[in-house]
N, C-alpha and C positions, 0 to 999 in steps of 0.2 A: 743452373742445374736442378735445381727442384721444380723450375718451371716445365723442362722439357719431361720429367718424371712424371706430374700430374697431367700431362698431355699426352705423357704414353698408356697411363690408366687412362685414361678417358677416352682413346680410341682404341680402347682393349670394351671398355663398355658399349663402346657404340656397336662394335661387333656383333657380341650379347642381342645389342636389345635390337637392332635391324634383324637377328634370326630366329628373335622372341616373335615379332613382328609381321616375319613373313607368313606366306598361306603356306602350308605342307601338302604335296596330295595326301599324304599318310593318313588314317584313323587310330589306324593300330599297329602301327611293323609289329610288334611281338608276334601279329598273328600268324607272321611268315620265318618267323623261329621252327629249327627243327624242333624243338625243348616245351614246345605249344606243344598240349594235347587239347585236339579238339573237342565238343560234344556226339558228335559223329565221324567214324571211319569208314569212309568209304569202301565198297572194297576188299574190303578183309571181315563180312558180317557173319560168314563158316569160322577164320581163325577164332572168331570171338567166341561165338556159340561151342565151340572143342573144347576151349582153354577154360568155360567156363562148367561145364557139364565135368572136365576133370577133376577142378577145385571142389565140385559142389557138396561132394561127402563128408569134407571140412566141415561145411555148417552143419552135418551131422555125427560133429565129433567120433567123423571118421578119417582113418588119412587117406590121402588122394596118392597117385599115381605119380611120380617123381616126370617131367616135362621134362623134354628137351627141344628149343624152334631156333632152326637154321634160314638162311636166307643172304641176299648180300644186301650190301651197308643200303639205306634206304626201302625197304622195303615194307616198312609200320612193324617190324617183327617189338622193338619197345615204347613205341607208340602204343600197340594194340593192348600188350602187357597191362601198362601204369594204367591205362580204360580201364580194361577188365578188372583190376586189385583196386581200383577208385569204387569202382559195383559190386562188387568181394564185400566192399567196407559197409557199403548200404546194406549189404544180407547179413553182415551179422549183427549189425542195429536192430534189424527188424526182427530174428531170428534170435539174436541175446544168446548168437554160439562163443562157445568159448576157442576163436582165433585170435591167431596173429599174425604181420608176417614185415618182410624186411626187404627194402629194393637197394642191393648194390652193385653200385659202378667198379667192375673188376678192373675196369683200366687206368684206376685213380688207387682202387684198393687189390694190387695186384699177387697177395700173398697171404700162404692158409693164415697166420698170424692175425690180419690184414683186418681176415674178414672174420674171424671169429673175436675181432675187441669189437669190431661194424657192433654184430649180432649180440654181445653180450651188454653192452651202453645200450641196445636200444631195448632191453628187457629189464634193465638195470636204471633206468634212465638219473639221470647226478651222481652216479657213482665213477668213479675214477679205477681203470681198471689198468691204466697204461702204464709199462712193465713187469707186470706178470704175465707167470710164463704162461705157454699155448695149453696144456696142461688143465692147467686152473682155471682159464678162460672157459674151455669145456665144460669142464666137470657144475661150472656156473650154469652157464645155459642149460644142461640138461634138468640141473635140480632146480631150476626156475620154470620148463619146461614141465617139471614128474610135478612141481606143486603145484601151480597154477590149472593142472591135466589140459595143457589147449595145444591144439594143433596146428604149427610153428611154421608161414612159409616163407623160404628165404628163396626171393628173385637173385641168381647171379648173370647178372647183364654181361657180355665178354665174357665168359667164362673164361675163353680158352689163355686169357692175356692171363691167368694166375700162373706163377713160375710152376708152385710145389701142387699140382692141380689134384694129379694123385691123391697125396696125401688129403688135400682137403675134401674131397671127396668118399674117399674109404671112411674115411672123420665120422662128415654126414649123414651117411650112409648107416654106416652099424650103429651109430647113434640110439638110434627106434629097438636095437636088440638088447640096452643099457638103461630105458628111462623103463620105468615102473607104468610111469599114468603119461597119456599127452601123445607127441608123434612131432617130426621133420621130413617136411615135401619140400621139392628142389623145385624151382623151374628155371632152367638155365638157357641162355640167349647167345648164341653165337652166327658172326659172318660167315664161322668153314662146318661146311655141310661132313668132311670128314675128322672133326674135332672129335668123336668118341673113341673112331679106331685106333684114334695113337693115345691114348689112353692102357694104363699096365692092367692088365686082363684080370687082377684084383678089384680091381676099384670098378671097375666095367659089369665084373660078377653082380655087385652086391645093388647097382640102381635101379634095376626091374623100369626099366622108362615110358614113358609115349611118344614120340616123337614129332612134333611136325615139323613139311618146311612153309617159309613164305617165296609164291612164285614171284616177281617183277613186273610193276605193271608197266600197261602198253600204253599209247600214245592216249588213245583216250579217255581212260585211264584217271590218270595225270593232269592233263585237260581237265577235267570235272572235281579232281583235288586242287587244282588251283582255281578253280572258277569258286567251287566255294571261302578258298583262304584271301581271292581279291574282295571278294566283296564287306569283308570286315577289313581287310589292309587300308586300302583307297576309299578315296571318298567318292563319289555319285560321279562319273565317265572319268574316270580317272586313270582307265587303265582300258590300251584296246584290246580286244579278243583277238585277233589275230594274234599281241604278244604274248597272248595265254599260247597260242598255239605254239609259236614257237617256242616257247619252252619248253613247255610238252616236247617237242620234240627229239631238242638238244635231250636233256631227259631221259629220255627212250632210245636215241641211242647210247645212254651210257649205263645200258643195263637196268634200266626204268628205274632209277635212284629219285625217288620221292624229295628227298631233301637236297639235291641238285638241282633238281627244280623249283624246289623254295629260295634258297642260296641263290641259286640266279636274276626269278624274280623280284628275292629284297633290292641286288644288288642291282639289274635294274631299276627300278624302281626311286634309291635312292642318286642313279646319274640321273632320271628322269628329274626327280626333285630337285636336285641341286641349282638344274637350268630353270625351271619354274613353268618344264614344259609335261602335259600329262603321259603317259606307257608307250611307247610304239614299237613295232618291229627292233631298228633303229638302238633302242637302249639295249632290250638284249640281245644283240649280239654284242653292242658293246660290256655288254655284265660276260659276258661266256669268258672266254681266256684269265681274265682276273679270278673266276669263282670256278675254272678249271685248278688253277693253280692251288687254291683251298683245300679242294679237294682230296687232290693226288695227296698233302702231306697229311691231310686226314685220313685215311685209306693206309699212308704207310705206319701211321701213329696207330693203328691197330694191329698191323702187323702181327705176330708172333717170334721170336727172335731168328727161330733157322729161316723160316721163309726172308724175313727183310733178307739177311743174311747173301740169299741166292736173288734178289733183284737188288741190292749191292753188287753186284759178281757181274750184272748183267748189264746195271748200269758203267761199270768200272771200262767193260769191255766194247760195249756198245760207242764210249765216248774214242780210246784207244781205234779202233777198225779189229776188227773180230777175221778168223783165214776166213768165211764165208768171200770176202771182198778181194782180200788178197789171193785167195784161188780162182775169182770166175776175173776180174782183173774190173771189177763193178764199181766205180766211183763212186760212194755217198754220203751224202749231208749227214754231219754229227748227231745222233738219237734217231737214224734210221735205218744203222748198220741189221746188217743177218748175222747171227751167233749159230754158232752149232753146239746143238745141248751139251757134247761133251766137253768140250773149252766152258762153256760154263761153271761144268761139273769140275777142270779141276782149278779153277779161280775159285768156286764157291770153296772147296779143301784146304786151299793156299791162307785165303780167307779167316777158317773156324782155325786155324794153329798159330797165324797172329795175333788173333781175340783174344789164342788159348779158351776155343771153343773144341768139344769134340762131332766133325765134322757126322750127317748120319750118312744112314747107307746108299746105292741108287733108286732104291724104290721109295726113300723116304722123299730125295730129294726130284723124282719127275711126280709126287704128289703133291707139289712146294709149288711146281711151274701149272700143272693143275691150277691150286687156288689162285697164283697170280692171276692169271690166265682170266680165272670166272670172274675175277674183281677190274678188269677191265686195265691194269698195267702192263700187260706184254701181251703177243698175239703169238701164237703159234702153228705150225704148217708144219707139213710132212716134204720129205727132198724128193724132187721127182727125177728125170735121169739128167744126166750130167756129174751126177754124183754119186761120187762109189759109195755105196751099201743105203739103207734104210736112215736115216736120221732127224729129229726134229729142229728146225730153224724158229727161232726164235728171235722176235724185234720187238726192242721199247719203246713204248705205246709215247712215253714224255722223254723229257728233255733228261738228259742222261746227269746233266750237272746238279740241277732241281735234286733230281729223285736223293744221288749224291750227298746232299747238303741235307733233306730230309731224315736219311735215315739216319745219316751223324747225328745229326741231332736227338732221333729216338734213345741212340745208345751215351749219349752225355751224363 
């Protein structure tokens, strides 16, 4: 028995030894991570300049405007803001400016209390504020900013994910009325272009914000981005130029998503590395299906509550077969069902009742459909001849079972 255990352990160590001895095509795979912030962000020079100009007054102890940045997933919003904030820190040291900032990911800190806790902990490092009421956290934040007479920039990434966003934004923007010295300014980042329209008028009136929209990358821009990263990620000669072009073309089809392009190249690199080959078109094609599943899950995780319920309704009906197929007699594969907008709204209302949520109006429902189409999760066309009336026809862009599983995971 002891012999078999020792042999098993020895075999395991042999695997590690072989992996350590094997030559890899990678120099630094982390360069292909969406979390990597390069020194140079191609095709975002204008956006960088505008954000810097918005923040510049803070270096003179003036309150900068609140700024809200929109754009589809993978358009470089977060990377650009983080890049600018690094430069902002350098300028703060150079000019000895009384400024500070914090970055908060609202997907993980999605309540007003969690955001305030993160802010107060950054202002009072080492102190424990867990369990204190939100009003106490708020008062301590104002006390710190006023006593230091600083400009405090709060970056809220995926700001639309905050459940009680109206209360948070109203509290932070009105804070400047209660501070004797210093200021608070907000940079909000969102995939949802219509995010501000959904805010309570009371919250909107206090923002006094500037806005920016990041356009999707095209295939040429994506190829250039991938080429810069590939030089750092792979050993020389280990990635074909045609593989970069194909990955860029696929990503351009997916709404110009640079994250998708980087994930595709990383996965292709892993497949090629496993077989000891350089990255070619073949590996990019093999990587595509695996990456698409990951992207869908990531997209669904970013959805606010009600758009997620609408998507779930579409997935359920697509799996069952909607009225369109029954009326037309057209046989369709699962996942490629065409649905009437009205039947999706009916299912949405049913699910809201089932999940103890208050359904939104038909007007907001139409906005949710636009958001889902913008993210590439569904396609929408208008009905033509042969159908009474004029209605939107909806088709799910992905496998319904996988969409249902991803939404259910989000609501766990």
